[in-house]
Backbone as numpy.savetxt, mean C-alpha at the origin, in Angstrom:
# Nx Ny Nz CAx CAy CAz Cx Cy Cz
-8.71 9.01 21.50 -7.87 9.45 20.41 -8.88 8.69 19.15
-9.19 9.56 18.21 -9.81 8.96 17.13 -8.90 8.21 16.03
-7.78 8.75 15.66 -6.83 7.80 14.92 -5.62 7.87 15.69
-4.77 6.86 15.28 -3.19 6.58 15.59 -2.75 6.01 14.45
-1.30 5.95 14.80 -0.51 5.25 13.68 0.47 4.06 14.05
0.74 3.08 13.32 1.35 1.86 13.66 2.40 1.78 12.49
3.75 1.96 12.91 4.86 1.85 12.00 5.46 0.37 12.06
5.61 -0.12 10.88 6.40 -1.42 10.89 7.76 -1.51 10.12
8.76 -2.03 10.67 8.78 -3.11 11.88 8.86 -2.64 13.11
8.96 -1.16 13.28 9.20 -0.65 14.44 8.24 -1.10 15.78
7.00 -1.07 15.48 5.94 -1.48 16.49 5.74 -2.85 16.50
6.10 -3.68 15.68 5.81 -5.10 15.53 4.52 -5.49 15.58
4.34 -6.76 15.49 2.71 -7.32 15.31 1.69 -7.16 16.55
2.46 -6.70 17.57 1.86 -6.46 18.84 0.52 -5.69 18.97
0.41 -4.44 18.23 -0.56 -3.82 18.07 -1.82 -4.45 17.65
-1.49 -5.33 16.61 -2.75 -5.88 15.82 -2.96 -7.04 16.56
-1.99 -7.76 17.22 -2.33 -8.89 18.16 -3.28 -8.44 19.32
-2.97 -7.46 19.81 -3.80 -6.74 20.93 -5.07 -6.52 20.54
-5.24 -5.85 19.54 -6.61 -5.48 18.75 -7.67 -6.78 18.59
-6.87 -7.81 18.01 -7.72 -9.30 17.83 -7.98 -9.77 19.17
-6.84 -9.79 20.06 -7.40 -10.43 21.63 -8.50 -9.54 22.20
-8.48 -8.21 22.04 -9.42 -7.66 22.80 -10.82 -7.57 22.13
-11.02 -8.32 20.84 -12.34 -8.37 20.23 -13.48 -8.97 21.12
-14.56 -8.35 21.27 -15.62 -9.09 22.06 -16.80 -9.59 21.28
-17.02 -8.87 20.47 -18.17 -9.25 19.40 -17.82 -9.57 18.04
-17.07 -8.87 17.35 -16.82 -9.15 15.93 -15.59 -8.76 15.38
-15.07 -9.38 14.30 -14.06 -8.84 13.76 -14.24 -9.36 12.09
-14.06 -8.06 11.44 -13.96 -8.16 9.98 -12.85 -8.20 9.17
-12.35 -9.05 8.71 -10.98 -8.82 8.40 -10.95 -9.09 6.61
-10.23 -8.28 5.87 -10.06 -8.13 4.09 -8.74 -8.31 4.15
-8.06 -9.24 3.52 -6.57 -9.40 3.50 -5.97 -9.95 2.28
-4.88 -9.25 1.65 -4.28 -9.79 0.62 -3.49 -10.90 0.70
-2.71 -10.96 1.43 -2.07 -12.29 1.88 -1.92 -12.18 3.52
-2.40 -13.64 3.94 -2.36 -13.89 5.49 -1.68 -15.17 5.84
-0.61 -15.15 6.29 0.10 -16.06 6.70 0.87 -16.31 7.95
0.68 -15.07 8.40 1.62 -15.05 9.87 0.96 -15.87 11.00
1.67 -17.02 11.54 1.29 -18.01 12.41 0.62 -17.34 13.66
1.22 -16.29 14.42 0.58 -15.87 15.35 -0.58 -15.03 15.40
-0.69 -14.34 14.21 -1.96 -13.74 13.81 -3.15 -14.60 13.46
-2.72 -15.80 12.82 -3.61 -16.82 12.63 -4.17 -17.39 13.82
-3.30 -17.88 14.80 -3.61 -18.47 16.01 -4.83 -17.36 16.59
-4.35 -15.85 16.78 -5.40 -15.19 17.54 -6.62 -15.01 16.96
-6.72 -14.94 15.50 -7.96 -14.87 14.95 -9.00 -16.16 15.28
-8.23 -17.55 15.14 -8.83 -18.52 15.58 -9.33 -18.73 17.16
-8.63 -18.05 18.07 -8.77 -17.98 19.37 -10.06 -17.12 19.36
-10.06 -15.83 18.92 -11.19 -15.07 18.94 -12.56 -15.71 18.50
-12.44 -16.51 17.40 -13.83 -17.36 17.02 -13.82 -18.35 18.33
-13.03 -18.82 18.81 -13.22 -20.02 19.77 -14.01 -19.39 21.20
-13.74 -18.12 21.34 -14.41 -17.37 22.62 -15.90 -16.87 22.23
-16.19 -17.01 20.79 -17.64 -16.49 20.65 -17.63 -15.13 19.87
-16.60 -14.66 19.33 -16.40 -13.64 18.48 -16.72 -13.80 17.20
-17.98 -13.04 16.72 -18.12 -13.46 15.07 -16.99 -12.97 14.35
-16.30 -13.78 13.62 -15.16 -13.57 12.77 -15.46 -13.75 11.27
-15.38 -12.70 10.48 -15.62 -13.07 9.06 -14.15 -12.57 8.45
-13.60 -13.36 7.55 -12.32 -13.07 6.82 -12.55 -13.36 5.30
-12.18 -12.27 4.68 -12.29 -12.27 2.90 -10.72 -12.14 2.65
-10.49 -13.21 1.83 -9.18 -13.48 1.43 -8.84 -13.20 -0.30
-8.10 -12.54 -0.71 -7.59 -12.76 -2.16 -7.32 -14.00 -2.68
-7.93 -14.58 -3.54 -7.70 -15.88 -3.98 -6.36 -16.44 -4.64
-6.16 -15.23 -5.38 -4.66 -15.59 -5.98 -4.19 -14.18 -6.72
-2.86 -14.28 -7.08 -2.40 -13.05 -7.59 -2.55 -13.14 -9.11
-2.24 -12.04 -9.74 -2.48 -12.05 -11.47 -1.77 -13.24 -12.00
-0.71 -13.40 -11.32 0.41 -14.77 -11.92 -0.42 -15.99 -11.89
-1.33 -16.18 -11.00 -2.18 -17.17 -10.68 -1.72 -18.15 -9.24
-0.48 -17.54 -8.94 0.01 -17.86 -7.70 -1.01 -17.73 -6.36
-1.14 -18.71 -5.56 -1.95 -18.64 -4.54 -1.24 -18.47 -3.17
-1.64 -17.33 -2.34 -0.67 -16.97 -1.06 -1.40 -17.60 0.00
-2.99 -17.89 0.09 -3.72 -17.90 1.12 -4.32 -19.30 1.51
-3.72 -20.51 0.70 -4.23 -21.80 0.92 -4.14 -22.42 2.13
-3.11 -22.04 2.95 -2.93 -22.52 4.31 -3.82 -21.93 5.40
-3.82 -20.58 5.17 -4.53 -19.95 6.01 -5.93 -20.13 5.94
-6.36 -20.43 4.75 -7.70 -20.70 4.52 -8.29 -21.79 5.07
-7.49 -23.03 5.18 -7.39 -24.26 5.45 -7.59 -24.25 7.27
-6.63 -23.41 7.55 -6.69 -23.42 9.13 -7.67 -22.74 9.67
-8.07 -21.65 9.10 -9.28 -20.84 9.43 -10.54 -21.62 9.51
-10.56 -22.26 8.04 -12.07 -23.16 8.38 -11.88 -24.23 9.21
-10.93 -24.92 9.52 -10.47 -25.84 10.61 -10.99 -25.24 11.87
-10.74 -24.02 11.99 -11.23 -23.22 13.45 -12.51 -22.66 13.40
-13.32 -23.06 12.44 -14.63 -22.67 12.51 -14.90 -21.23 12.03
-13.88 -20.67 11.32 -13.84 -19.36 10.89 -14.55 -19.01 9.71
-15.52 -18.18 9.45 -16.35 -17.88 8.28 -15.25 -17.11 7.19
-14.74 -18.13 6.11 -13.75 -17.45 5.03 -14.45 -17.49 3.85
-14.14 -16.41 3.19 -14.78 -16.25 1.50 -13.80 -15.86 0.73
-13.68 -15.89 -0.46 -12.77 -15.31 -1.56 -13.18 -13.78 -1.68
-12.48 -13.05 -1.61 -12.62 -11.77 -2.14 -13.73 -11.50 -3.39
-14.19 -10.38 -3.50 -15.37 -10.29 -4.64 -14.46 -10.38 -6.03
-15.21 -11.24 -6.61 -14.84 -11.48 -7.89 -14.91 -10.27 -9.04
-15.70 -9.40 -8.68 -15.85 -8.49 -9.54 -14.42 -7.54 -9.73
-13.55 -7.85 -8.99 -12.28 -6.92 -9.14 -11.07 -8.21 -9.68
-9.96 -7.47 -10.39 -9.10 -8.24 -10.85 -8.46 -8.97 -9.54
-8.05 -8.36 -8.40 -7.80 -9.00 -7.09 -8.21 -7.61 -6.03
-8.09 -8.36 -4.85 -8.42 -7.51 -3.69 -7.17 -7.30 -2.92
-6.75 -5.92 -3.26 -5.32 -5.51 -2.49 -5.57 -5.07 -1.00
-6.91 -4.51 -0.98 -7.31 -3.90 0.71 -6.73 -4.67 1.74
-6.22 -4.07 2.49 -5.77 -4.82 3.84 -6.66 -3.81 5.09
-7.59 -4.39 5.57 -8.24 -3.75 6.63 -8.92 -4.65 7.71
-9.29 -4.22 8.88 -9.86 -5.05 9.79 -10.58 -3.98 10.91
-11.99 -4.46 11.09 -12.72 -3.50 11.76 -12.97 -4.50 13.04
-13.07 -3.97 14.10 -12.96 -4.54 15.48 -14.21 -4.03 16.23
-15.12 -4.86 16.35 -16.21 -4.84 17.32 -17.22 -3.66 16.76
-17.15 -3.08 15.41 -17.96 -2.16 14.84 -17.29 -0.78 15.26
-16.48 -0.70 16.10 -15.92 0.75 16.87 -14.77 1.12 16.15
-13.74 0.44 15.76 -12.52 1.00 15.39 -11.85 0.05 14.27
-11.40 0.70 13.23 -10.83 0.00 12.20 -9.54 0.18 11.87
-8.77 -0.65 11.27 -7.19 -0.47 10.80 -7.21 -0.47 9.09
-6.69 0.40 8.61 -6.44 0.71 7.48 -4.88 0.71 7.04
-4.54 -0.52 6.22 -3.07 -0.85 6.33 -2.50 -0.69 4.96
-1.29 -0.72 5.07 -0.44 -1.08 3.70 0.33 -2.57 3.79
0.40 -3.09 4.91 0.78 -4.33 5.25 0.04 -5.45 5.23
0.50 -6.64 4.50 -0.15 -7.75 4.65 0.05 -8.54 5.90
-0.64 -9.33 6.48 -0.35 -10.34 7.75 0.49 -11.58 7.35
1.92 -11.06 6.82 2.88 -12.03 6.43 3.75 -11.63 7.63
4.82 -12.63 8.13 5.66 -12.34 9.00 6.55 -11.45 8.55
6.83 -11.30 7.31 7.96 -10.51 6.63 7.43 -9.00 6.83
5.96 -8.78 6.59 5.64 -7.49 6.65 5.67 -6.85 8.29
5.60 -7.82 9.15 5.84 -7.16 10.74 7.19 -7.14 11.04
8.11 -7.87 10.36 9.68 -7.58 10.69 10.66 -7.14 9.81
10.10 -7.06 8.55 11.46 -6.69 7.85 11.14 -5.58 6.57
9.83 -5.19 6.65 9.30 -4.12 5.54 8.80 -2.78 6.11
9.25 -1.73 5.61 8.60 -0.56 5.90 7.00 -0.58 5.68
6.24 -0.59 6.73 4.87 -0.53 6.28 4.09 0.39 7.33
2.83 0.78 7.07 1.89 1.61 8.01 0.65 1.18 8.22
-0.21 1.24 9.46 -1.35 1.09 9.46 -2.02 2.23 10.50
-3.07 2.93 9.78 -3.71 3.62 10.69 -4.79 3.07 11.35
-5.14 3.37 12.50 -6.32 3.10 13.47 -7.24 3.99 13.62
-8.48 4.05 13.11 -9.36 4.98 13.50 -10.73 4.31 14.05
-11.15 5.41 14.90 -12.36 5.10 15.65 -13.43 6.27 15.33
-13.24 6.89 14.35 -14.15 8.07 13.64 -15.40 6.99 13.01
-16.68 7.42 13.86 -17.79 6.66 13.39 -17.89 6.38 11.74
-18.03 7.75 11.09 -18.56 7.60 9.66 -17.21 6.70 8.96
-15.77 6.79 9.28 -15.10 5.80 8.66 -14.98 4.53 8.90
-15.61 4.11 10.09 -15.69 2.78 10.35 -16.84 2.14 9.62
-17.87 3.11 9.61 -19.25 2.71 9.05 -18.83 2.26 7.45
-18.05 3.37 6.92 -17.72 3.03 5.42 -16.86 1.70 5.26
-16.10 1.49 6.14 -15.51 0.19 5.85 -16.34 -0.94 6.20
-17.34 -0.81 7.11 -18.23 -1.91 7.43 -19.18 -2.10 6.10
-19.44 -1.16 5.44 -20.40 -1.01 4.38 -19.79 -1.61 3.09
-18.44 -1.40 2.93 -17.66 -2.04 1.62 -17.57 -3.66 2.13
-17.18 -3.71 3.58 -17.05 -5.31 3.62 -18.03 -5.92 3.35
-19.49 -5.49 3.73 -20.78 -6.14 3.58 -21.12 -6.51 2.19
-20.74 -5.13 1.19 -20.91 -5.15 -0.04 -20.35 -6.27 -0.70
-18.99 -6.35 -0.65 -18.33 -7.36 -1.24 -18.32 -8.71 -0.59
-18.66 -8.92 0.49 -19.15 -10.23 1.10 -20.27 -10.63 0.42
-21.20 -9.89 0.21 -22.48 -10.51 -0.31 -22.60 -10.10 -1.97
-21.37 -9.76 -2.59 -21.03 -9.64 -4.02 -21.92 -8.44 -4.66
-22.20 -7.29 -3.70 -23.01 -6.17 -4.19 -22.11 -5.15 -4.50
-22.87 -4.30 -5.27 -21.91 -2.98 -5.62 -21.66 -2.12 -4.48
-20.84 -1.43 -4.55 -20.59 -0.47 -3.23 -20.13 0.91 -4.02
-20.82 1.78 -3.39 -20.43 3.07 -3.69 -20.44 4.27 -2.86
-18.97 4.71 -2.46 -18.82 5.47 -1.36 -19.59 6.93 -1.58
-20.01 7.34 -2.61 -20.31 8.58 -2.64 -19.43 9.87 -3.09
-20.02 10.66 -3.26 -19.22 11.96 -3.73 -18.42 12.55 -2.44
-19.11 12.18 -1.16 -18.43 12.82 -0.05 -17.83 11.79 0.78
-17.41 10.83 0.07 -16.72 9.67 1.13 -15.54 10.32 1.98
-15.60 9.59 3.03 -14.52 9.78 4.02 -13.23 9.30 3.79
-13.23 8.38 3.14 -12.07 7.48 2.70 -11.86 7.20 1.30
-10.55 6.64 0.86 -10.19 6.59 -0.45 -10.13 5.24 -1.09
-11.34 4.94 -2.05 -11.29 3.82 -2.52 -11.12 3.73 -3.97
-10.43 2.26 -4.26 -10.27 2.11 -5.63 -11.25 0.68 -5.75
-11.97 0.73 -6.94 -11.83 1.64 -8.15 -12.74 2.88 -8.45
-12.98 3.56 -7.33 -13.89 4.46 -7.30 -13.14 6.12 -7.24
-13.11 6.38 -6.38 -12.36 7.84 -6.18 -10.91 7.98 -5.71
-10.30 6.74 -5.95 -8.66 6.78 -5.83 -7.95 7.71 -6.35
-8.03 7.67 -7.78 -6.94 8.51 -8.53 -7.29 9.96 -8.28
-8.74 10.24 -8.27 -9.07 11.61 -8.12 -8.35 12.32 -6.61
-8.50 11.59 -5.64 -8.30 11.89 -4.25 -7.08 11.92 -4.21
-5.93 11.13 -4.83 -4.55 11.27 -4.64 -4.11 12.30 -5.76
-4.64 12.58 -6.73 -4.38 13.75 -7.58 -4.51 15.06 -7.01
-5.76 15.20 -6.14 -6.06 16.37 -5.35 -5.27 16.78 -4.37
-4.67 15.62 -3.54 -3.80 15.64 -2.49 -2.38 16.10 -2.97
-2.05 15.96 -4.14 -0.60 16.18 -4.57 -0.91 17.74 -5.09
-1.94 18.05 -5.59 -2.14 19.28 -6.35 -2.26 20.54 -5.11
-2.72 19.92 -4.02 -2.77 20.99 -2.76 -1.58 21.16 -2.08
-0.49 20.35 -2.32 0.86 20.48 -1.70 1.44 21.56 -1.92
2.05 22.69 -1.00 2.50 23.75 -1.04 3.96 24.00 -1.27
4.68 23.25 -0.19 6.09 22.99 -0.06 6.80 21.81 -0.06
6.13 20.67 0.34 7.00 19.56 0.21 5.92 18.26 0.08
6.42 17.34 -0.53 5.98 16.08 -0.55 7.04 14.96 -0.47
6.71 13.76 0.60 7.46 12.88 0.54 6.72 11.60 0.30
6.86 10.69 -0.63 6.23 9.70 -0.98 6.73 8.42 -0.89
6.34 7.26 -0.09 7.07 6.00 -0.34 6.08 5.06 -0.98
6.26 4.56 -2.20 5.47 3.46 -2.88 6.31 2.52 -3.76
5.74 1.47 -3.89 6.45 0.38 -4.61 6.33 0.54 -6.31
5.42 1.39 -6.75 5.05 1.76 -8.08 4.80 3.00 -8.53
5.41 3.44 -9.33 5.26 4.80 -9.96 4.82 4.73 -11.58
3.83 4.25 -11.85 3.53 4.15 -13.17 2.23 4.64 -13.84
1.47 5.37 -12.95 0.10 5.82 -13.45 0.57 7.05 -14.10
0.23 7.32 -15.31 0.54 8.54 -16.15 -0.31 9.70 -15.39
-1.24 10.07 -14.89 -1.97 10.85 -14.45 -1.28 11.32 -13.10
-0.94 10.67 -12.08 -0.20 10.84 -11.11 1.41 11.46 -11.14
1.72 10.58 -12.36 3.19 11.18 -12.61 3.20 12.58 -12.89
2.02 12.85 -13.78 1.88 14.42 -14.51 1.51 15.26 -13.45
0.84 14.73 -12.32 0.46 15.73 -11.02 1.92 15.92 -10.43
2.70 15.04 -10.17 3.99 15.14 -9.57 4.79 16.24 -10.24
5.00 15.95 -11.70 5.74 16.81 -12.38 5.25 18.17 -12.27
3.99 18.47 -12.30 3.35 19.88 -12.13 3.93 20.56 -10.67
3.87 19.46 -9.74 4.09 20.00 -8.29 5.81 20.39 -8.34
6.53 19.72 -8.94 7.77 20.01 -8.94 8.09 21.34 -9.74
7.35 21.75 -10.75 7.57 22.79 -11.66 7.07 24.04 -10.79
6.02 23.82 -10.11 5.49 25.19 -9.30 6.44 25.21 -7.89
7.30 24.41 -7.56 8.46 24.60 -6.67 8.27 23.83 -5.42
7.54 22.65 -5.49 7.28 21.89 -4.39 8.55 21.04 -4.46
9.17 20.71 -3.06 10.11 19.98 -2.87 9.60 18.70 -2.84
10.28 17.40 -3.63 9.56 16.15 -3.85 10.54 15.15 -3.45
10.73 14.31 -2.32 11.39 13.40 -1.97 10.70 12.01 -2.50
11.15 11.32 -3.27 10.39 9.87 -3.56 11.27 8.70 -3.05
10.72 7.70 -2.37 11.41 6.50 -2.18 10.52 5.29 -2.92
11.44 4.66 -3.56 11.02 3.52 -4.57 12.14 2.16 -4.32
11.22 1.38 -4.82 11.95 -0.08 -5.04 12.96 -0.03 -6.21
14.02 -0.80 -6.22 15.12 -0.76 -7.26 14.25 -1.27 -8.68
14.45 -0.74 -9.98 13.75 -1.33 -11.09 13.84 -3.04 -11.34
14.91 -3.36 -10.69 14.97 -4.99 -10.97 13.86 -5.79 -10.29
13.16 -4.94 -9.32 12.11 -5.64 -8.24 10.72 -5.61 -9.36
10.70 -4.93 -10.52 9.51 -4.73 -11.20 9.26 -5.98 -11.94
8.03 -6.43 -12.28 7.75 -7.42 -13.13 8.06 -7.00 -14.49
8.36 -8.00 -15.42 9.04 -7.88 -16.89 7.65 -6.95 -17.29
6.74 -7.42 -17.45 5.56 -6.63 -18.20 5.44 -5.19 -17.48
5.86 -4.84 -16.46 5.60 -3.47 -15.76 6.94 -2.57 -15.75
8.14 -3.38 -16.64 9.36 -2.53 -16.54 9.18 -1.16 -17.52
8.62 -1.13 -18.37 8.63 0.26 -19.35 7.98 1.21 -18.25
6.77 0.96 -17.90 5.98 2.00 -17.18 6.75 2.34 -15.74
7.33 1.31 -15.21 7.88 1.53 -13.71 9.17 2.48 -13.98
10.08 1.97 -14.89 11.36 2.84 -15.16 10.74 4.36 -15.51
9.86 4.17 -16.55 9.42 5.45 -17.44 9.24 6.45 -16.24
8.28 6.06 -15.34 7.67 6.92 -14.27 8.75 7.47 -13.48
9.81 6.60 -13.05 10.79 7.23 -12.17 11.78 8.11 -13.17
11.99 7.80 -14.26 12.81 8.73 -14.94 12.45 10.06 -15.36
10.85 10.08 -15.68 10.25 11.26 -15.89 10.61 12.22 -14.51
10.26 11.54 -13.51 10.27 12.35 -12.26 11.81 13.10 -12.11
12.75 11.73 -12.25 14.14 12.38 -12.12 14.61 13.35 -13.20
13.66 13.43 -14.15 14.38 14.55 -15.13 13.92 15.92 -14.96
12.75 15.88 -14.09 12.20 17.32 -13.54 12.89 17.59 -12.01
13.76 17.00 -11.64 14.65 17.32 -10.36 13.91 16.79 -9.18
13.08 15.80 -9.25 12.64 14.87 -8.06 13.60 14.12 -7.28
14.01 14.16 -6.30 15.18 13.23 -5.66 14.42 11.67 -5.27
15.22 10.70 -5.95 14.61 9.42 -6.01 15.59 8.54 -5.00
15.03 8.16 -4.07 16.13 7.43 -3.07 15.43 5.58 -2.94
16.38 4.95 -2.70 15.98 3.49 -2.04 16.50 3.40 -0.73
15.56 2.51 -0.03 16.35 2.25 1.51 17.16 1.54 1.42
17.96 1.42 2.42 19.35 0.69 2.54 19.15 -0.58 3.41
18.39 -0.29 4.37 18.26 -1.78 5.19 16.94 -2.46 5.42
15.91 -1.92 4.82 14.48 -2.24 5.03 13.94 -2.54 3.47
12.95 -3.58 3.33 12.24 -3.66 2.03 11.18 -2.64 2.24
11.14 -1.80 1.19 10.03 -0.75 0.84 8.55 -1.65 0.32
7.94 -1.49 1.40 6.36 -1.86 0.88 5.24 -0.96 1.07
5.68 0.14 1.96 4.71 1.07 2.25 3.99 1.94 1.17
2.81 2.33 1.37 2.05 3.12 0.28 1.84 4.37 0.92
2.67 5.47 1.19 2.50 6.45 2.17 2.74 7.83 1.58
2.02 8.90 1.38 2.17 10.27 0.97 1.97 11.31 2.15
3.06 12.05 2.26 3.14 13.19 3.22 3.11 14.44 2.73
2.41 15.37 3.02 2.43 16.74 2.14 2.57 17.73 3.13
3.69 18.57 3.08 3.87 19.68 3.99 3.93 19.43 5.39
4.08 18.12 5.77 4.36 17.66 7.30 3.26 17.54 7.95
2.08 18.17 7.28 0.86 18.09 8.33 -0.39 17.34 7.57
-0.12 16.70 6.47 -1.23 16.01 5.92 -0.81 14.80 5.39
-1.42 13.36 5.53 -0.63 12.21 4.99 -1.78 11.29 4.38
-1.49 10.51 3.61 -2.34 9.27 3.21 -1.40 7.91 3.24
-2.32 6.99 3.89 -1.46 5.67 4.13 -2.68 4.68 3.88
-2.25 3.67 3.23 -3.06 2.63 2.56 -2.46 1.46 1.71
-3.26 0.88 1.06 -2.71 -0.18 -0.02 -2.37 0.15 -1.56
-2.84 1.65 -1.68 -2.67 1.76 -3.38 -1.29 1.99 -3.58
-0.86 1.37 -4.59 0.21 1.63 -5.62 0.02 2.62 -6.54
0.94 3.46 -6.79 0.41 4.32 -8.04 0.77 3.74 -9.26
-0.37 3.01 -9.48 -0.39 2.46 -10.89 -1.86 2.26 -11.52
-1.92 2.36 -12.81 -3.31 2.05 -13.39 -3.91 0.83 -12.78
-3.39 -0.15 -12.76 -4.12 -1.43 -12.31 -4.76 -1.12 -10.85
-3.91 -0.51 -10.01 -4.38 -0.38 -8.64 -5.77 0.66 -8.58
-5.65 1.45 -9.40 -6.86 2.84 -9.51 -8.22 2.01 -10.16
-8.03 1.39 -11.25 -8.85 1.00 -12.07 -9.41 -0.30 -12.26
-8.90 -1.38 -11.39 -9.55 -2.75 -11.50 -9.28 -3.26 -10.23
-8.67 -2.94 -9.33 -8.43 -3.49 -7.93 -9.08 -2.84 -6.83
-9.75 -3.75 -5.77 -10.40 -3.12 -4.44 -9.10 -2.89 -3.73
-8.96 -1.54 -3.56 -7.68 -0.80 -2.60 -8.66 0.13 -1.62
-7.91 0.78 -0.49 -8.23 1.22 0.54 -7.07 2.17 1.29
-7.59 3.50 1.23 -6.47 4.41 1.69 -7.25 5.39 2.78
-6.41 6.03 3.58 -7.12 7.12 4.71 -6.36 8.45 4.30
-7.04 9.46 4.64 -6.49 10.74 4.48 -6.28 11.15 6.05
-5.15 11.63 6.43 -5.06 11.85 7.95 -4.37 13.30 8.12
-4.98 13.94 9.05 -4.41 15.43 9.31 -4.28 15.40 11.07
-4.32 14.53 11.72 -4.11 14.41 13.01 -2.58 14.66 13.34
-2.38 15.78 14.24 -0.88 16.11 14.61 -0.12 14.85 14.98
-0.44 14.19 15.88 0.41 13.02 16.33 0.62 12.00 15.29
-0.39 11.99 14.43 -0.05 10.85 13.23 0.97 11.44 12.14
0.66 12.72 12.05 1.66 13.23 10.97 2.84 13.75 11.50
3.18 13.89 12.52 4.55 14.10 13.35 5.19 12.96 13.44
4.58 11.66 13.55 5.16 10.43 13.50 5.53 10.20 12.06
4.62 10.21 11.27 5.16 9.72 9.52 6.29 10.90 9.37
6.28 12.03 9.90 7.23 12.94 9.54 8.86 12.40 10.15
8.79 12.07 11.33 9.76 11.58 12.01 10.23 10.37 11.04
9.45 9.36 11.00 9.97 8.15 9.93 10.57 8.55 8.61
9.72 9.51 7.98 10.15 10.02 6.67 11.80 10.57 6.81
11.87 11.27 7.84 13.40 11.76 8.13 14.25 10.49 8.28
13.85 9.79 9.07 14.81 8.79 9.37 14.97 7.80 7.90
13.95 7.46 7.53 14.26 6.78 6.25 14.98 7.35 4.98
14.95 8.86 4.92 15.59 9.47 4.01 16.99 9.42 4.05
17.39 9.59 5.80 18.98 9.49 6.10 19.22 8.19 5.97
18.66 7.22 5.85 18.83 5.77 5.71 18.78 5.20 4.38
18.85 6.06 3.44 18.80 5.97 2.17 19.94 6.30 1.16
19.79 5.71 -0.04 20.99 6.40 -1.09 20.22 6.58 -2.36
20.62 7.50 -3.12 20.14 7.68 -4.42 19.90 6.43 -5.46
18.93 6.45 -6.02 18.69 5.21 -6.85 19.23 5.97 -8.35
20.10 5.10 -8.87 20.99 5.48 -10.34 19.94 5.27 -11.10
19.31 6.23 -11.98 18.63 5.99 -13.11 19.11 6.54 -14.31
20.49 6.51 -14.41 21.23 6.83 -15.44 21.02 5.63 -16.44
21.54 5.82 -17.78 21.29 4.42 -18.75 22.46 3.38 -18.05
23.66 3.84 -17.55 24.52 3.00 -17.12 24.11 2.29 -15.64
23.30 3.03 -14.68 22.92 2.58 -13.59 21.98 1.50 -13.55
20.85 1.70 -14.86 20.00 0.72 -14.92 20.27 -0.50 -15.59
21.45 -0.23 -16.57 21.99 -1.49 -17.15 22.55 -2.55 -15.91
23.22 -1.93 -15.10 23.76 -2.47 -13.75 22.94 -3.28 -13.03
21.62 -2.44 -12.78 20.87 -2.98 -12.04 19.83 -4.21 -12.56
19.71 -3.81 -14.05 18.67 -4.78 -14.62 19.32 -6.19 -15.50
20.35 -5.88 -15.85 20.94 -6.86 -17.00 21.22 -8.23 -16.35
21.50 -8.59 -14.99 21.46 -9.86 -14.50 20.07 -10.47 -14.40
19.03 -9.55 -14.39 17.65 -10.20 -14.37 17.11 -10.11 -15.54
16.91 -9.01 -16.43 16.26 -9.10 -17.49 17.48 -8.94 -18.73
17.75 -9.70 -19.35 18.99 -9.56 -20.37 18.37 -8.64 -21.50
17.19 -8.40 -21.91 16.65 -7.52 -23.05 16.43 -6.11 -22.59
16.92 -5.98 -21.17 16.31 -4.81 -20.59 16.55 -3.59 -21.16
18.00 -3.40 -21.87 18.44 -2.51 -22.38 17.84 -1.83 -23.74
17.44 -3.00 -24.56 16.78 -2.87 -25.83 15.40 -2.40 -25.61
14.78 -3.05 -24.41 13.38 -2.71 -24.16 13.02 -1.31 -23.81
14.39 -0.82 -23.03 14.13 0.65 -22.35 14.87 1.62 -23.40
15.11 1.28 -24.54 16.07 2.21 -25.66 16.95 2.78 -24.84
17.96 2.32 -24.25 18.90 2.95 -23.22 20.08 3.17 -24.25
20.53 4.52 -24.08 21.69 5.08 -24.86 22.93 4.07 -25.06
23.13 3.51 -23.89 24.40 2.78 -23.85 24.32 1.87 -24.88
23.19 1.01 -24.74 22.92 -0.27 -25.38 23.14 0.28 -26.91
22.61 1.28 -27.44 22.92 1.81 -28.90 24.19 1.84 -29.02
24.72 2.67 -28.35 26.32 3.08 -28.51 27.11 1.95 -28.70
26.91 0.60 -28.21 27.74 -0.45 -28.31 27.60 -1.03 -29.49
26.26 -0.89 -30.10 25.79 -1.58 -31.18 26.40 -1.01 -32.11
27.04 0.44 -32.37 27.38 1.06 -33.49 28.74 0.76 -33.72
């Protein structure tokens, strides 16, 4: 099988652990957050049995918060080659692993215990030679601080090169139905493509996180993007029992995108991101099943002025004024 899908938390960390434990020659790992103790132990054990292990970790978030200090210390102590991700980018949000140069993982999930147990996330495993080679080429370029250009005929979706174009094209090609899970709906180009799709009759189901989870500086873009979609009839829901961390798009039940890319300008323009376009029947069938399950286990996101006030005012006292909500202005009259 050239491609397969892992669904979290349903499938647990076991497929990732099995892949690491099976490595005989090499592991190339690029990770935004790496903290799960079992995965850390497996990676260190691989190095001890003679596997060449290279780990690239994002050094810090935009806020300056560092997630990977403990992992870096433990990996270094275990004689694993560890390097900060390429400083050419604001941050490296890509989550990938290549095992023995033969198969690669393209993921939305971090290697944090939460992502294995509490969040909706995905990983696509590919053994297609061209895709594996492309991920290796980017890893080697970022490791050596060299430019990486996947070219016009790239097999994968990369940021900051072809990501926005490829996702816009994917949306444009949808004929009947789009199902989207993402944390952020902030990029004007992608929002406009979704509006066009809705106007030409594509049925769109969007799953998002509640506005109060947005950072203050992203509140206007985040809420604005969702309300524009709501205004054109897009159905927008939030998960009931899981935290949404996935970045997945499914078109017409037969084609999907899975990866690390949030639908936000920063992701497209200044971060290292990776996603994969899949059309394999067994992969898209599983994605469709999960989409149906998650939609049935969700509820509408209330994007009215009153709903936004109820969601935001406990966290952001100035949210009503910031978002020019009608309810706020009526109270002032």
